[in-house]
N, C-alpha and C positions, 0 to 999 in steps of 0.2 A: 503400399498400404494407404497412400494419400490420394484424395480427390480434391479438385480445385474448382468445383462448381460454385460460382459466386453470383451468377446472373441467369435469369430466364429471359432470353431475348435481350432487350435493352433494359430490362428491369433488374436493378441491383437488389440482391437479397440482404435483409438486415442481419446483424449478428445474432439476434434472438432466434431467427429461423435457422441460421447456419449451425447453431449449437447442436442440432439434432443429428447432423451427418457429416459436417465438414472434416476432411482429412481421413475419412474411413470408408473403405470399400468392403461391403459385406461378402463379396465373392471371394475375398482373400481370407475369410474367417468362417468358412463353412456356412455362409449365408446368415450369420448372426446379425440381428438388427442393431445390436449395441456392440461397441468395442469390447472384446474380452479383456480380462486381467492377464497380462503377459507375465506370469509369475516365474520368470527365469532370470538367473544371474548372468548367463552367458549365451551366445548365439553362434551357430555353426557357420564356418566359412565355406564357400563353394570350392575353393582350392587354396593351396599355399600362396600362390601368386596373388589371388584376390585378397587373402588375409593381409598380406604385406601392403597391398595398395590401400586397403581400408584403414589400416593402422597409420600409414604415412599421412593420410588425409586427416585423421583424428588428431594427430599431434602437430599439424601445421607444417609438415615437411614437403608438401606439394599443394598446388592450387586445385580447388574443386572444379571439375569440368562442367560445361554447360549442361544443365538438366541431369547431372550425375547424382545417382542415389548414394548418399554417404555410407550406407551399409550399417548393419547392426553388429556390435562388438560385445558389449558388457554393460549391464544396467547402471553402472556408475557413470558411464559415458553416454549411452543412449538406450532407449527402450521404446517399443512401438506406442505404448499407452502415453508415455511422457511426450513423445513427439506430436501425437495427435492433440493432446491437451495444450501443448505450447502453440500449435497452429491456431487453435480456437481462441486462446487467450489473446493472441496478437490481433485478432479481428476487432476486438472491442475498442482498441486504441488506434486502429489503422496503422499498426507498427509492422516493421519488417520481420521482427523476430521476438519471441518470448522465451524465457528460461524459468523453470520451476525449481523450487528448493524445499528443503525439509521443514522450514518455518519462515515466518516473515523476517525474524532476526537473522536467519541464515542468508536470506536474500540481501538484506542490508549489509551485513558483515562482509559477505563475499564480494559484493559490488564495491564497497569502499576499499577493501584490501587490494582489489585489482587496480585501483587508481592511485592510492596514496603510498608514498615511500617515506622512510625516516628523513626528517628535515622538512617534510611538506606540511601544509596546513589545510584545514577544512573550516569553512564558515557555515554555520547552520542557524536557521531561524528557530527561536524557542517560544513556547515549550514544544518538545517532541515527546513521543511515547517514552515511558520510563526506561525500557530496555535500550532504546537508542541513545538516550541521555547517558546511561551507564557505559555504553560502548565508547561514546565520544569523550566523556569526562574521566573515566577510570581505566579503560583498556587501551585505547589507541595511544595515549601519552606514554605508555610503557614501551611503545615501539618508536618513539620519537616523532609521532604525528600530533601536531598541536591542533586543538579544536576550539573554535571561537563562537560562542552563542551570541545571537543578536535578538533582543526582545524590545518591548516598548514600541517606539516609533519605527516602523519598518518601511519608511519612505525611501525613495531612491537615494537621497542625500545621506541618510543614516546608514543604509546598506553599503554605499560607496565608502563612507568613512570607516566602517567595520572591516571591509575588505582591505583597505589601505593599511589599517592597523595590523591586520593579520600578515600582510605581505612585508611590513616593516620588521616583523619578528622572525622572518625566515632566515635560514642560513644562506651561505653563498650559493649552494646548489638547490635550495628549496624552492618550492612553487606552491601556488594555491591549487590544490588538486581537484576540489569540488566545492560547489555551493549546494547545500542540502536544505530542502524545505519540506515541512510537513504541513499541508494545508487541505482542509481546515486543521488547525492545531488541536491536538489531543491534550487536555479535555476542554479547552476554552472555546473552540470553534472559531478562533481568529483566522481570518483569511490573509494570504500573502499574494501579492501581485506577481504572477509567474512571468508575464511578458517583461516586466521591469527587471526581474532577476536574469532572464535570458539576455536582455540587452547588456546588462552588467557583465555577464560571462563573456559575451562576444567581444566586449571592449578590451579583453585581456588576451587576445589571440597572439600577441607578440611575446608573451612571457615564455621562458624556457619550457619546452614540452607541450606548448600550445595552451589554449584557453582551458579554464576549469570546466568540468562537466556539470550541468545542472541536473541534480537528482531530486526527484519529488516523491515523497510517500503519499500515495493517493488512496490509502486504505479507508479513510473516514467517509469519503463520498463514493468510493468504488468507481468502476469503469462506466457506470451509467450516468452519473451526475456531474462528472468532471473529466476532461481529457487533457492531461498535462502536456502531452507531446504536441497537441495542436496550439499550445500557447508558448512554445519554445523550449520546453524541457527536453533534455537528451534521453533521460531514463525515468520511467515511472515504476515505482515499487508498490507491491501490494502484500499485505498479510492475507493470504487466501483463506486463512482460518476464519476470517470475518465474513463479509457479505458474500464473497464468491463461494466458499464452502457452505456457509449459511445455516448449518444444522448443528453446530457445536460438537461435531464428532470427528474432526480431523485437525491436523496442524500442517500448514504448508505456506509457502510464499512464492512470489514471482517478481521478475522485472521484465519490462518490455522496452524496446528501443530499436535502433538501427542494427543491421548486421555488424557494422564496423564497431559500434560501441559495445555490443554484447559479446564479441569474439574473445576479448581478454577475460571477461567475467566467466564465460563458458570454460575457458582453460583453468581458471582458478577453481571453479566448481568441480571439475573433473578430478583435480588433484586433492582438494580439500574434502571431497566426498559429501558435499552439502545438498545434493539433489534429493527430491522426494522419491518415494517408493511407488511401484506399479499399482498397488491397491489404493493408495491415497489418490493417485492420478485418476483411477477409475471413479472413485467417489466424487472427485472434482468435476469430471465430465458429466456425471449425473446431475450435480448441482448447477452447472452452467445452463442446463436446459430450462431451469426455472428462475434464473438470476433476475431477469427483468420483472417477472411477475412478483417475486418476493420483495424486491427493492421498491417497486411502485406501491405495493400494498403497505409496506412498512412506512414509507414516506407519507402516504395519505393518512395513516393512523397517527403518525408523529405530529402532523399539523393539528389534529384534534386534541391530542393530549397536551401539547404545548400551549394551545389556546386556552384550555381549561385551567392551566396552572399560571398563566401569564399575569392575571390580575388578582390572584389569591392573596389575602392579607398576610399570610405567613411566607410569601415568596418575594424576595427582593428583585430578582431578574431571571428571565429564562433566556439562555444563550442559544436560541434556535435560529438557524440561518434565514428562515423565512421571515423573521422579524427585523432584520437589519434595515436601518433607515436608507431608503433608496437614494437620498441626497448626500449621504455620507461617503467617505472613501471606501469603507467596507461594503456599502451598498453598490457602489460603482464597480468594485472588483467582482462582487457576486453576480451582477448583471452581465459582465463581460465573460466571466470564467466558468460559471456554474449553470447547469440546466435543471437543478433540483436542490432542495434543502437538505436531503438526506434524512436519516431517522435516528441519529445520535445527537444529543444535546445536553448542555449543562443546566442545572437548576441551582440558583444561589438562594438559600433559605435565610430567613431572618434569624439571627443568632450566630452560633458558632458550631464547634464540633459536637457538643452535646445534642443540639437540635438536629444536626445532620444524622447522628447515630439513632436518635429516636425515630426519625422518619424512615431510615433504612431498615431498622429492626421491626418496624410495624407493617411493612409491606407483606402482602399475603400471596398475590398472584405473581407479581414481578419478583424475580429471583435476585438475591444478593450475590454477585459474582463479578470477577473481572471478565474482560473480553466484550465483544459487541458484534452486531450484525447477524445474529442468529435468528431462527424462527421464534424463539422465546424472548420476552422482554427481560432485560437485565438492568440492575442498578449497582453502582459502585461508588466508592469514596476515594477519588484520585490522590488526595493529599496523604492518605494512610495506606493506599493499596498500590496502584500502578506507578505512582510517582513518589513512593515513600522514601526512596534513596536520594531524591533531589533535596539539596540542603534547604532548610526552612527559609532562609533569606532569598534563595532563588525561587522557591515556590511562590513567595510573596511577589517577587518581581515579575514572575510569569503569569500571575493572576490565578494561581491554584490555591484558592482560599480554603480555610477550614470549614466553611459553611457551603461549599460547592459539592454537589452530588452530580453524577453523570447517569443519564438514562439512555438506554438503547432500546428502541421500540421494535417489537417483533410483529407477528402476524395475528395476534389475538384480536378479538373484537375491541375496538378503541374505547367503547363505553365501559367495558370491564376494566380496562387499564386506568381509565379516569376515576372510576369508583375506588379502585385500590389506592391511587395516589391521594385522593381526597380524604379517605379514612385514615391514611398514614399521617397526613398533615394535621388531622384533628388531634394526634398524639404529640405534636411538636409544641 
């Protein structure tokens, strides 16, 4: 089913172009120009011997041969649409492999569970998405996995101190299993220096079980504006629901990285059953064809909307990455690590919750809803929505203020979005 054309002569094809055909041969599907939906739970073996051989490979009982086709078994293990989708997702990050999941949280949970054991610890930069915070603070401790948030000063010295504090609390056989970062942070757009975190992780190679893996949630900038693996991350995670899916009509997630790092995650996914389904995979392949177009249009519009709000008398601050001071540490990280500002940003209004609610309730074109990265523009109230379960004192420490609203800019005309925001501000 797979094709591996990545060059025309010496010319390397871009991921945007490869999204139309990579990994799929129409000759194997009655000449269909697009990959069909392989709506099948199971697949027929050629023989009993081949079935045994394929199953042995799937469960790691033998090594895969050079250029060996792993064979299809059962859609909880593999499916043609999922495999083609994973091939295409890996291209954006120049990764060896990608895995797709039923949701972004399925990707995060399966990845972490494949790494951490009772007695281990995880250090994570805060804030993170509310669901991730719940996993780290409420669920993983039930299994003896301690999670340590780091906020405020995220310098190398403070991160090193936090790591040492986490390691000091480990049991005899415990280890630091992972350093987890979400950058830009949701919803503050705070950037974290990934190269610094990678150096920190590499410095712990001597710990039992080897160094911690650096796992980065790259959802907020997507694969277009930031490449975590290029800055030393081991695994990049995405909520494909957001920019990659891009139409607010599916739920899915993914992780990308090396074959070695993803092997254990793949095994956990098979047994936990956290993969996505064939129809969702088909929808995602459709969306990948326009990913670059959508993200570029949304970012261009976000610049205009953010600029229109930046100096408004009822706005304290606009947390748009394009506005970071180039001479600040955040500005230096942005210059090294990002190729675009994205299209999701925070707006801190003058006042408090009441003013934020009046603004949100007055919007007419922009929809009041959680999520981001769709073709439609969305507005949300993180303190009372996506991060409502985060304790009030931690919200304050993380910068999730009661006058902060988050905007995700879609592909509408920016002038229309500006008019909507300005009339809503008139009601504040």
